[in-house]
N, C-alpha and C positions, 0 to 999 in steps of 0.2 A: 224787696221783702221775700222771705224764704218760707217754705212750708214748715209747719210746726215740728215735724218729726226731726228736723235738723236742729231746732232750737231747744225743745224741751228734752234735754238729755242731762245726765249727770247732776251737777250742782243746781242747775236751773230747775230740773224736775223736782229736786228736793225742796227748793224754795216754794214752788206751787203746792206741793204736798204739805209743807209746813203751814202755809196760809190756810189751806183747807182744814187741817187739824185744829188750828186755833179757832176757826169759825165753829167747828164741831163742838169744841170744848166750851164755847160761848153760848151754847144752847141751840144753835141752828143745825138741826140734825137731818132735815130733809135735803138730800143732795141737790135737787133742782132749786131749792131756795138758796142754798149756798152759791150756786152758779149765778142766780139772779142778783144777789147782793154784791158779789165780787164784780160782776159786770157793771153795775151802777158805779162802783168805786173806780174801776178802770176807765170808764167813760169820763167821769169827773176829772181824773188826772189827765186824760187825753185832751179834754177841752182846754185845760191850762197850757198844755204843750202847744196846742194850736194857737192860743192867744199870744204866746211868746213869738211864734212865727209871724203873726200879724204885726206885732210890735217891731220886730226886726225889719220887716218889709216896709213899714211906715217910716222907720228911721233911715232906711236906705234910699227910698224914693222921695221922701219929703212930702208925701201925699197922704192925707188922712184915709185910713182903711176902716172897714166895717169890723167892729169888735164884738166878741161874744158876750163879755161881761159888762153890765151897765154901770154907770157912775154910782148909782145908789139902787138898793133893792128893798122892797117892802113886802113882807110876808102876809099871809092871810089874817094874822092877828093885828096887822097894822104897824108892826115894829120895823123900823127902817135901819139898814146898815150900809156901810160903804161897800160898793160892788166888788172891790178888790178882796174883801173878806171871803167871798165865795170861791176864790181860787185855791186849788190844791196847795200851791206853793206857800200860801199864806196861813193855812190852818194845819198843815201836816206836822208842824213842830210844836203845836199847842199842847197843853195838858190834856189828859184823856177826857176830863169833864168838859173843858172848854171846847175841845174839838167836837165832842158828841153834840153839844148844844148848837154849835155852828152848822154842822152837817145836817142834823135832824130837823132843825127849825128853819134853816135858810137854804142851804145848798141843795138838798134833795127836793124841796118845793120848787126851787129855781129850775132845776133840770126838767121837772115835770111840765113846766110852763114854756120851755123852749119851743119856738115855732108855734105859737099859740094858734090853735085850729088846724095845725098840720097833722100829717100822718103820725109823726113822732109824738106829739102831745096827746093824740087820741090813744096811741098804744100805751102811753104812760098813765092814763086816767085811773086804772085800777092798780097801778104799782104802789107798793108800800115799802117803807124803810123798815127792814126786818131785824136790824141789829139793835138789841135792847140794852146792852152793857157797854159803857164807855171804854173799858179796858179792851173788850173784843174789837171795837172799832179801831182803837189805837194800834193794836197788834196787826189788824188787817191792813191798815194804811201803811204802817212800817214795812210789812211784808211786800205789799204791792210796789212801794217805792223802791225797795231793794231789787225786786224782780225786774221792773222796767229799766232801772239803771244798768243792770247786768246785761239786758238784751239790747240796749241802745236803740239804734234806728231800725233794728230788724223786726220790731213788733208794731206794725201799723195797722194790722188787721185783727180786731178783737175776735173774729171768728177763729183764728188760729189758736188762741188761748182756750176758746170755748171747745174746740175740737179735743184738746188734751183733757179738759175736764169731763167731757162726754166719755172719753176713753177710760177715765177713772171709774165711771159708772158702769162700764162694760155693757152698755145698752144702746140701742138705737131707738128711733121713734116706733111707736106701736104699729105703724103701718109700713115699716120698712124704710124709713128715711135715713140716709147716710150722708154726711157732709162730704162733698166731692173734693178730693185733693187739688190743691191749687194748680199743679202742673197739668192735670187733666183739664181743668177749667180753661187754662191758658191755651191749650191745644184746640179746644172746642171754639173758643172765641176767634182764634185764627181762621178756622173753617168759615165762620160767618163774616168776619171782617166788618164789624159795625162801624158806622160813620156818624159824624156830627148831625144832629137834628133827627136822626132815625130813632123811632120809639122802640125800646127794648123791654121785654117782660120775662119774668120767671114766675110762673103760676104756683110754684112750690118752693119758695125762695129760701126757707131756713134762715141762715145767718147772712143772707144776701151775697154769698160768695161769687156767684156768676155775675151779678150786677156790678159788684165792685171790680172784678177782673175786667169786665167790659169797659167800665169807666176809666180804669187805668190804661187800657189799650187805646181808647179814643184820645185821651189826653196825651199819651206818649207819641202817637202816630200822626194826629191831626191838629195838635194844639196851635201850630203856626197858621193854620187855615181857618180857625174858628173865629167868627165875628161875634158881636154882642148878642145877637139873637141866638146863636148856637150855644153860647155860654149860659144864657138864661134858660134855655131848654135843658142843658146839662144839669144845672143846679135846681131847676124847678122854681125859680124865683120870679118875682114881678109878673105873676099871672100867666107865665108860660106853661104850656103843656109839658109836664115832667117827662124827661127822656127815659127815666128808669121806673118801672112798675114791678111790684112784687106782691104776691098773695101768700098768706100763711094762716094755718089754723092753730098753731101753738103760740100762746101769748108770750112766753119767754123768748122764743126765737124772734117773734115779731118786734119786740123791744130791742133785741140785740141787732137785728138787721137795720132798723132805723138809725140807731146810734152809730153803727158801723158805716153806713152810707154817709151820714152827716160828717163824720171824720174824714171822709174821702172826697169832700167838696160837693157832695150832692145834698144841698141844704134842705130841699123840700121834695123828697122822693114820694111817689105814689105807692106807699106800702100799706096794705090794709088787711084786716082780718077777713078771710074769705075761704069758704070751701069751694075750690075752683070748679069742681065737676058738678056742683049742685045747681039747682034752678035759680039760686040767688045770683049766680054769675052769668050775666047776659052779655058780656063783652064779646064782640065779634068784629072781624075785619078791621082791626085797629093797629096792630103792631107790625113793624118792619122786620123784627127778629125776635125769636124766642130761644133762650138758652135754659136748659132745665135738666134736673135729675129728679123726676117725680117719684112718688112712693112706689115701691116694687111689689108689695103684697097688699092683700086686703081687698075688700069689696065694699060697696056702698048699697044702701037701700035703693032698689030700682025705682021706687016712687020719687026719690029725691034727685035722680039723674035728669039733667036737662034734656029735653026732647031733641034738641039740635045735635046732641052727642049720640043719642040712640040711632039717629038717622045715618050716622057714619059707621058706628060699630055697636051692635046689639049685645052688650055685655055689662056685667057688674064689676069686672076686674079693673082696678085702678090703673094698672100699667097700660091697658088698652085705652081706657077712657081719657087719660091725659094726652096721649098722642092725638086722639080725635079732637080734644080740646085745643091743642096747638093749631091744628088745621083751621078750626073755627075762628080763633083769635087773630090769626095772621091776616094781613092784607094780601091781595093778589100780588104775587111777586115777593112776598115776605119769605124769609128763610128760617129754618130751625135746625139746631144741633141739640139732640137730647140723648140721654142715657136710658137704655131699656135692659131688662134682664134677658138673657139669651133665649128664654122660652118664647118670647115674643117673635123670635126669628123663625121658629120651626114648628111650634106646637100646633096640633090639629085636633086635639080632644074637644075643642069648641070651635064652631064655625067662625066665631068672632075674630080669632087669630088670623085665619086665612083672609077673612073679610078686610081686616085692617091692612095687611100686607098688599093685597090686591088694590086697595084704595091708593096706597102710596105709589104703586107702580103704574097703574092704569089712569088714574085721575089727577095725580100730582107728578112732580118730578123728583124721584128718588135719586140722589147724587152719590152717596157713599155710605158704606157700613164699615166701621172700625171695630173689630173683635178684640176685646181687652182680656187680659189674663185674670184668673179668678181671685188673685190676691190684692187687687187694686183697692178694695174696700175693707181689707183687714185693718184692725182687729174686730171690726163690727160684724163682718160677714165674709164668707168665702164665695159668695155668689158670682157666677160668670156674667159679664155684662157686655154690651156693645153700644157704640155711638151711631145714631142715625142722623144723616144730614139730608135734608130735603127742602124743596121750594114749593110753596103753594101756588098752583096754577088753576086748579079746578077744570083743566082741559088737557091733562096729560103732559107729556114732554119727556118722560123717561126714555132715554136712548141706550146708554151704557151705564151700569152701576159699578163704581169703584169699590173693590173689597181689599181690606188690609188686615192681615192676621198679626196683631201686636203680641209679641211674646214677652217683652220686658218694658217697663215704664220708667226705669232709672232708679228704682227702689227694690229692695228685697221683697219677695212676695209672701213672706211669713208675717206673723203678728207684729214683729218689731218694726218692719217697714224702714229699714236703714237705707241710707243713700248708697246707690250702686251705679255709679256713673258709667262703668264699663258695659253695662247691659241696659241700653235705653234705645228703644225704637222711635221715640217721638220726633227727634230731629229728622230722621229718615222719612217718617210719615208726612211731616210738614214740607219737606223738600219735594217729595213725590206729588203732594197735593198741589203745589205751585206749578207743576208741569204734568198735568193729567194726560195731555196728548201723547206723551211718551209711554204712558201706562198701557196704551192700546197694544203695544208691541211686546209686552211682558208675557212670559210663559206662565202657564197655570201651576208650575212647580215653584214659583217664587212667593214671597210674602204678600205681594199685592198684584192685582191684575184687574182688567175690565171684564164685565160679564154683560152681554147684550140682553136687552129686554126680552127678546124672543126666547132665550134660553131659560130665563126666570119663569116665564109663562109656562113652558114645557114642564118645568119642575113644580108646577102648581103653587107658585109663589113661596117656595121654601127658600129662606135666606141663609141656610146653614153654609158655612164656609166650605165644609167637606163635600158639599154637593157639586162644587165647581172646581175644586183644586184637583191637580193630578199628581200622582205619586209614581216616581220612576223606580222600578225594581231591577236590581242588578242580577244578571244571570250567574249562578254559581255552578261551576262544573265539578262533579264528583267522580272518583275512579270507578271502574266497572265493579259489579258485585263480587265477581270471582276474585279480583285483586284484594278487595276489602276482607273477604273470607280467608284468603291466604295469609294476609297480615295478622289476622286474629289467631290463626292456627300457630303461626310462628311465635306470637306473643305468649300463647298458652304453653308452648314448649319451653320457652325461656323461664316462665313462672315455675313449671314443674321441675326443671333442672335446678333452679334456685332453692326450691323447697328441699330437694334431696341433699344438696350441699349443706343446708342449715341443719337438717336432721343429723347428718354425719358429724358436724361440729358439736352439736349438743350431746351426741353419744360419747364422743371422746372426752368431753368435759365431765360427764358422769363417772367414767372409768377412772380418770385421774384423781377424783375425789375419793 
C-alpha cells in the first residue's frame, strides 16, 4: 500500500473531485459531512471486497470461514431481506430509487450494528445517513466504484483517501492535528519493533494510521510465530484484551479509525471517545508501546488536567502534556516513539519545557531524537518537528542519546509533496538505528552521532541539534593588501584608457556625419 500522494494524482484526483462535486450538488454542503458520507460508502464497498476474500479462502481450503454478511437481515421495522442484498456488488447496479431504499433502510442500519457492543458500534451510535436524494447516492456509488477500480489493490487504507479529502479542505484539526505520512509512521514503528501480544496505544489516534501500520508490521514480521492466543489479542476477539487501543475526541475520525482497523483484521479494537489528558482518562502502566503524533498546539483548562500529569509537567500546553501522558500510560520497560514540535526540544520561556526534557533524561531512558525537515507535514503546516524515542524506567538509564538530522524524507518538501526517491534519508536512518554501536565513533560533523548524557546536562537539557554538532570552517588565504591595491590601480588605469579610446571613436563619428 502506498502513500496517497502517489495515488491521488491526475485522473484519480479528478475522480475524487468529481464525487465531491456531485455530493455538493446533491445538497450536502458541509465538507465534513461529505467526508463522513463518502467514508461510510467506501467502508460498505470494502466490506464486500473483504467478503469476496473470505469466499475465495473458503473455496481454497474447503473449510468454513467467518462471514461478514448474515444469511438474512431484519431491520428495526421488522422487515427481513436476504443478507446478500446488503453487499455492494448486489445493489450497485440497481436503479437509483431501489438502491436508495436498500442502503438507507438496510445497509446503513446493518453497518451501525456491526460488532454489537464494540467500539465500532458505539462510535456509530450517533451516525446518520445524510444522503437524501436517490440520484445523489447513485452518482456517489458510481463514482466510488470507478475510483476503487482504478486504484486496484493500492487502496487498502481509508485514511489515505481521508488525507486527500482533508487536503481539499485546506485545514487541520483546531488543535493542530495532522495526519502522519505513512513512510514516517513506518519508520517510527521500526524504532519500536512491536511484537505479538504486546499492547499498543495511540492516545490521539485520528484515522488510526499508527495502529494500522503497527498491525501490518506485526503481521508481516511475526505471522509465522503467532499462536491462537496471539491472533485473538491481535483481533480483540473472544474476550481477549485488545492489542490495539486508540483515543480520539473527533467523532468523524473515531468512526473512520474503527472502520479502518476492522478492514485490517483488527475486528474489535479498543477505540473510544476520550480526551486523553483529562481527568476522565485514568489509564496508567498498561501499554508496552505508544506510537503517536499528538496535537501540536493549544492548551486545556488546568482544572481538567489529570493530577498525575501535573506531577510530571506543570503546564497547560498539549504538546507537553501528551508526552507526560505517554510516560504514565506505559508499563515499566514500555517504549514510545512520538512526534513533537521543535519547540519542545529547546524552549525555555516556560519551566515546563525544561522540566519535561530533564524528566526524559534523568528519570527515563531517552534513546534517540530524529530532527525532521519542516516540509513533512505540508500542505497542512510547515512546522518543524522531531521524533522522540524513549523507554519508561522511572529509574533513569539514559547513557548516550542518538541524534540524526534528517534533511530529506523521500518527497519534495513543498506543498505538492511529490515522490523524490533520490533524496531520502530514511533508509540510512534505519540502517544506522540497527547498528547504534557504530554511531559512537561518528564525528559531530556528520548527520548522526551520539551525545553523552553528561553533555546534555551541561547544556541544561537543551535538545537542539546545533548545540552538539560541529562545523568545520576551511581557511581561505587572501593576497596581501598592497597586492590587492596594486591590482585595483592597474584596473582603474585600464578603465581610464578604455574611456579615452571610446571618446576618440565617438568624436570621429560626429565629424564624419
